[in-house]
C-alpha positions as CSV (number, residue, x, y, z in Angstrom):
1,M,-12.4,18.7,0.8
2,N,-15.1,16.1,1.0
3,R,-14.6,13.2,-1.5
4,R,-15.7,9.6,-1.0
5,I,-13.0,7.0,-0.2
6,Y,-13.0,4.2,-2.8
7,P,-12.4,0.6,-1.7
8,S,-9.4,-0.5,-3.9
9,A,-9.9,-4.2,-3.0
10,L,-12.9,-4.1,-5.4
11,I,-11.0,-2.5,-8.2
12,P,-8.3,-4.0,-10.6
13,Q,-4.8,-2.7,-9.8
14,R,-4.4,-0.5,-12.9
15,S,-8.0,0.8,-12.6
16,A,-7.3,1.6,-9.0
17,I,-4.2,3.6,-10.0
18,V,-6.1,5.4,-12.7
19,L,-8.9,6.2,-10.3
20,T,-6.4,7.6,-7.8
21,V,-5.1,9.8,-10.6
22,G,-8.6,11.0,-11.3
23,V,-9.3,11.8,-7.7
24,L,-5.9,13.5,-7.5
25,L,-6.6,15.8,-10.5
26,F,-10.1,16.6,-9.2
27,A,-8.4,17.6,-5.9
28,I,-6.0,19.8,-7.8
29,F,-8.6,21.7,-9.6
30,Q,-11.0,21.9,-6.6
31,S,-8.3,23.6,-4.6
32,A,-7.4,26.0,-7.4
33,E,-10.7,27.0,-9.1
34,T,-9.3,30.4,-10.0
35,Q,-6.1,29.1,-11.6
36,Q,-5.3,30.1,-15.2
37,A,-5.9,27.5,-17.9
38,N,-2.3,27.3,-18.8
39,K,-1.0,26.8,-15.2
40,I,1.3,23.8,-14.7
41,S,0.0,21.7,-11.8
42,H,2.6,20.8,-9.1
43,V,2.2,17.3,-7.6
44,G,4.2,15.8,-4.6
45,F,4.7,12.1,-4.5
46,L,5.8,10.6,-1.1
47,S,6.9,7.0,-0.8
48,I,8.4,5.0,2.1
49,S,10.3,2.7,-0.2
50,S,12.8,3.3,-3.1
51,L,12.4,4.2,-6.7
52,A,13.3,0.6,-7.7
53,A,10.5,-0.8,-5.6
54,N,7.9,1.5,-7.2
55,T,8.7,1.2,-11.0
56,T,5.6,-0.7,-11.9
57,R,3.2,1.6,-10.0
58,I,5.0,4.7,-11.2
59,A,4.7,3.5,-14.8
60,A,0.9,3.0,-14.3
61,F,0.6,6.3,-12.5
62,R,2.3,8.2,-15.4
63,Q,0.2,6.3,-17.9
64,G,-3.0,7.2,-16.1
65,L,-2.0,10.8,-16.1
66,Q,-1.3,10.7,-19.8
67,D,-4.6,9.1,-20.5
68,L,-6.2,12.1,-18.8
69,G,-4.1,14.5,-20.9
70,Y,-1.4,15.3,-18.3
71,V,2.2,14.9,-19.4
72,E,5.1,15.3,-17.0
73,G,7.2,18.2,-17.9
74,K,4.5,19.8,-20.1
75,N,1.4,20.6,-18.1
76,I,2.3,18.8,-14.8
77,V,5.4,18.7,-12.6
78,I,5.9,15.8,-10.1
79,E,8.2,16.1,-7.1
80,W,9.3,12.6,-6.4
81,R,10.4,11.9,-2.8
82,Y,11.5,8.4,-1.6
83,A,12.5,7.6,2.0
84,E,14.4,4.5,1.0
85,E,12.7,2.6,3.9
86,K,13.9,5.0,6.5
87,Q,10.7,6.1,8.3
88,D,12.6,8.9,10.2
89,R,13.0,10.7,6.8
90,L,9.3,10.8,6.0
91,R,8.6,13.9,8.2
92,E,11.4,15.8,6.6
93,L,10.4,14.8,3.0
94,A,6.7,15.7,3.7
95,S,7.7,19.1,5.1
96,E,9.9,19.7,2.0
97,L,6.9,19.1,-0.3
98,V,4.9,21.6,1.8
99,R,7.6,24.2,1.5
100,L,7.5,23.7,-2.3
101,N,3.8,24.5,-2.1
102,V,2.7,21.6,-4.3
103,D,-1.0,21.5,-5.3
104,V,-1.5,18.0,-4.0
105,I,0.5,15.3,-2.2
106,V,0.1,11.6,-3.3
107,T,1.0,9.1,-0.5
108,T,1.7,5.4,-1.1
109,G,0.5,4.0,2.2
110,P,-0.5,4.7,5.8
111,T,3.0,5.6,7.0
112,T,3.4,8.2,4.3
113,T,-0.1,9.5,4.7
114,R,0.5,10.1,8.4
115,A,3.7,12.0,7.7
116,A,1.9,14.2,5.1
117,K,-1.1,14.7,7.5
118,E,1.3,16.0,10.2
119,A,3.0,18.3,7.7
120,T,-0.2,20.1,6.3
121,V,-3.9,20.5,7.0
122,T,-4.5,22.6,3.8
123,I,-2.8,20.9,0.9
124,P,-5.0,18.0,-0.5
125,I,-3.6,14.6,0.2
126,V,-4.5,11.6,-2.0
127,M,-3.8,8.1,-0.5
128,A,-2.9,5.3,-2.9
129,F,-4.3,3.0,-0.3
130,D,-5.0,2.6,3.4
131,F,-6.2,-0.4,5.4
132,D,-8.3,1.6,7.8
133,P,-8.4,5.3,7.1
134,V,-11.2,5.9,9.7
135,G,-9.4,3.9,12.4
136,N,-6.1,5.6,11.6
137,G,-7.7,9.0,12.1
138,F,-7.1,10.1,8.5
139,V,-10.8,10.6,7.6
140,A,-14.1,11.1,9.4
141,S,-15.9,8.4,7.4
142,L,-15.5,6.6,4.0
143,A,-18.5,8.4,2.5
144,R,-17.5,11.8,3.8
145,P,-13.7,12.0,4.5
146,G,-13.7,15.7,5.4
147,E,-10.7,17.9,5.8
148,N,-7.9,17.5,3.3
149,I,-7.5,13.7,2.8
150,T,-9.1,11.4,0.3
151,G,-8.1,8.4,-1.9
152,L,-8.4,4.6,-1.7
153,S,-9.0,2.2,1.1
154,T,-8.5,-1.6,1.1
155,L,-10.6,-4.3,2.6
156,A,-7.5,-6.5,3.3
157,P,-7.9,-6.8,7.1
158,E,-11.6,-7.8,6.8
159,I,-11.1,-10.4,4.1
160,S,-7.9,-12.0,5.5
161,G,-9.9,-14.9,6.9
162,K,-11.5,-15.6,3.6
163,Q,-8.1,-15.6,1.9
164,L,-7.0,-18.3,4.3
165,E,-10.1,-20.3,3.3
166,L,-9.1,-19.9,-0.4
167,L,-5.5,-21.0,0.4
168,K,-7.0,-24.2,2.0
169,E,-8.9,-24.9,-1.2
170,I,-5.7,-24.5,-3.2
171,V,-3.7,-26.7,-0.8
172,P,-6.3,-29.2,0.5
173,K,-3.8,-30.9,2.9
174,L,-2.9,-27.6,4.5
175,S,-2.3,-28.1,8.2
176,Q,0.2,-25.4,9.2
177,V,0.8,-21.9,7.8
178,T,3.5,-19.4,8.5
179,V,2.1,-15.9,8.5
180,I,4.6,-13.0,8.1
181,G,4.0,-9.3,8.6
182,D,5.1,-6.2,10.3
183,S,3.4,-5.5,13.6
184,T,4.0,-1.8,13.2
185,T,2.1,-1.6,9.9
186,A,-1.5,-0.4,10.3
187,G,-4.0,-3.2,9.7
188,T,-1.6,-6.1,10.7
189,A,-3.2,-6.8,14.0
190,Q,-6.7,-6.9,12.6
191,S,-5.7,-9.0,9.6
192,L,-3.9,-11.5,12.0
193,R,-7.0,-11.8,14.1
194,E,-9.2,-12.6,11.1
195,V,-6.6,-15.2,9.9
196,E,-6.5,-16.8,13.4
197,L,-10.4,-17.0,13.5
198,A,-10.5,-18.8,10.1
199,A,-7.6,-21.0,11.1
200,R,-9.4,-22.4,14.1
201,A,-12.5,-23.2,12.0
202,L,-10.3,-24.9,9.4
203,K,-8.2,-26.7,12.0
204,V,-5.0,-25.1,10.6
205,K,-2.1,-24.2,12.9
206,I,-0.7,-20.6,12.5
207,Q,2.8,-19.5,13.2
208,Y,3.2,-15.7,13.1
209,L,6.7,-14.3,12.4
210,D,7.3,-10.6,12.6
211,I,9.4,-8.7,10.1
212,R,10.8,-5.4,11.3
213,D,13.9,-5.2,8.9
214,P,14.8,-6.5,5.5
215,K,17.5,-8.7,7.1
216,D,14.6,-10.6,8.9
217,I,13.4,-12.0,5.6
218,E,15.8,-14.9,5.4
219,T,15.5,-15.6,9.1
220,V,11.7,-15.9,8.7
221,F,12.0,-18.4,5.8
222,R,14.4,-20.5,7.8
223,A,12.0,-20.6,10.7
224,A,9.1,-21.4,8.4
225,S,11.0,-24.3,6.9
226,K,12.1,-25.5,10.3
227,G,8.5,-25.4,11.5
228,R,7.4,-27.5,8.5
229,A,4.9,-25.0,7.2
230,D,2.8,-26.0,4.3
231,A,2.4,-22.5,2.9
232,L,3.3,-18.9,3.5
233,F,0.7,-16.2,4.1
234,V,2.1,-12.7,3.6
235,L,0.3,-9.8,5.2
236,A,0.9,-6.6,3.2
237,N,3.7,-4.5,4.6
238,P,6.4,-2.1,3.2
239,I,9.3,-4.5,3.8
240,T,7.9,-7.5,1.8
241,T,6.6,-5.1,-0.9
242,S,10.0,-3.5,-1.3
243,H,11.8,-6.8,-1.3
244,R,9.1,-8.8,-3.2
245,R,11.6,-10.4,-5.6
246,Q,13.6,-11.8,-2.7
247,V,10.5,-13.0,-1.0
248,A,9.2,-14.7,-4.2
249,N,12.6,-16.4,-4.8
250,L,12.9,-17.7,-1.2
251,A,9.3,-19.0,-1.4
252,V,10.2,-21.0,-4.5
253,K,13.5,-22.2,-3.0
254,S,11.7,-23.2,0.2
255,R,8.9,-24.8,-1.7
256,L,6.4,-22.8,0.2
257,P,3.3,-21.7,-1.8
258,P,2.9,-18.0,-1.0
259,Y,-0.5,-16.3,-0.6
260,T,-0.5,-12.5,-0.5
261,T,-2.7,-9.5,-1.3
262,D,0.4,-7.8,-2.8
263,R,-0.3,-8.2,-6.6
264,N,3.3,-7.2,-7.4
265,L,4.7,-10.0,-5.3
266,L,2.4,-12.5,-7.1
267,K,3.6,-11.1,-10.5
268,T,7.2,-11.3,-9.4
269,G,6.8,-14.9,-8.3
270,A,5.2,-15.8,-11.6
271,S,7.9,-14.1,-13.7
């Protein structure tokens, strides 16, 4: 399969999801040109987080399918698999989808894409997003992915420095920022480097705090408050995404303006 990787940072959230659905369906039919017209397509959906953390995206995913004429239970079956934030379960869940012989596997991020990639080299895999699919070894290039993986890539690492500049414009007196992220998440190191470069130019002090577990969230906010941070910069990662309501509430309670590329976290904080 050789389909172009689309940069999702340039596409509105719902449009990105609909585009993913379109690529997904194209992959299904490309891999089954001889299928009968009335065959029900079988899709595997693999997520590192929980059902509760994916409700908004799943609703958009289903709506995108319906817009294209695919209704779950009628002409398409989706096998939902959630690791509940337990990375050691991903390999098992990915293998389970392969044993079910699904037509395509949809992955929600780099961690799930890697698990799917290790489980199959023949079933098409569609990434909802990836920070650096080339660097992570998922595709040969953005223009010609090759093999069995395609989907969306983000420009988050490359534009992190610019995002700090925007935060400085929003908070002119910005002098110290607490950056939180998960060092095990692909793209974190590159994003942090870009933020540090911009911080030096803007004369803003950076305090990086690593989140490896949901229980670290409150600890991070206490450290940020103790360090007298003027704002919070959230690097996208599975933990803050899955616990975005808690992050948003603590940001309000701590009076720390949050800046993040996670649109769902921003929506949660505004609700």
